[in-house]
N, C-alpha and C positions, 0 to 999 in steps of 0.2 A: 460433473464433467471434469475429466482430468486433463492434464497438459497435452497429452497426445491427441485427444479428441478435439481440443481447442485449436491446436495447430492445424489439424486436418481440415476442420471447418473453415478456418481462416484462409488456408491455402486454396480450397475449392472456390471460395468467394472472390479471392484476389487474382487467381490465375497463375500464381507462382507455384513452384515445386515445394514439396514438404521441406527439403533442405534449405531452400532460400527463405521460406517463411520462418523456419526455426532460427536461422541466423539473424533475420530481421528482429524477431522477438528478443533474442539474446542481446542484440545491440541496443534495443529500446530499453530493456531492463537495466543494462549496464549504465546507460546514460542517466536514467532516472535515479539509480543508486548513487551515482557520482554527484548529481545535483542535491540530493538529500544530505549527503555527507558534507557538502558545502553550506548547508542550511537554507537552500533555496526551495520555496514551495513550487509545486508543479500544478498548473491550472489547465485542465482539459475542457474546452468549451463544450457545453451540453452534457458533461459527465460529472465534473466536480473538481475539488482542490485536494491535493495530497500535500501535507506538510509535516515537518518534524517539530515536535513540541517537547519542552523540557518539563518533566514531572519533578516537582520539588521533593526534598527529603521529608520524611514524616515518621511519626512514632506509631508503631503497630503493637497491639496487645494480643498475645497468644490466648485463645479461648480455654485451652486445657490447663496451662500452667499459670496463667494471668501475668506472665512475664512480659515486660515492655521491651521492644526492640526498635532500633533505629533502622529504617529502610532508606538506603542511599538514593540520591537523585538519579534519574535515568532519562534517556531520550526515547520517545515513542513516536510512531508514525500514525498520524490521524488523517481521516478522510471526511470531507464534508460534501455531500452530493449537491449538484446544482438544482435550482428550483425547477428547471425543465424536466430533469430526471425524477424529481419528487412528484411532479404532476402526473407523470406516466403511471406511477404506482398507486395513485389515489383511486 
């Protein structure tokens, strides 16, 4: 499913127009991004938790040259599904 299909399905379920639904989704994603930038996790009841985690720096070895490289630390977005959602897929 691509973004256009998702917006169309959401619009038909909610009764809003495609433009209104697209604007609502853009606003939602903008607010979520802002919260992640501030380091706040987002918990959606019945769906799960999205949070930004810091991955520490590490040493990596190239398999071809056997050269060791230092991989710098970085921030990653992680998702942990809720137990209710996990139960639906069992």
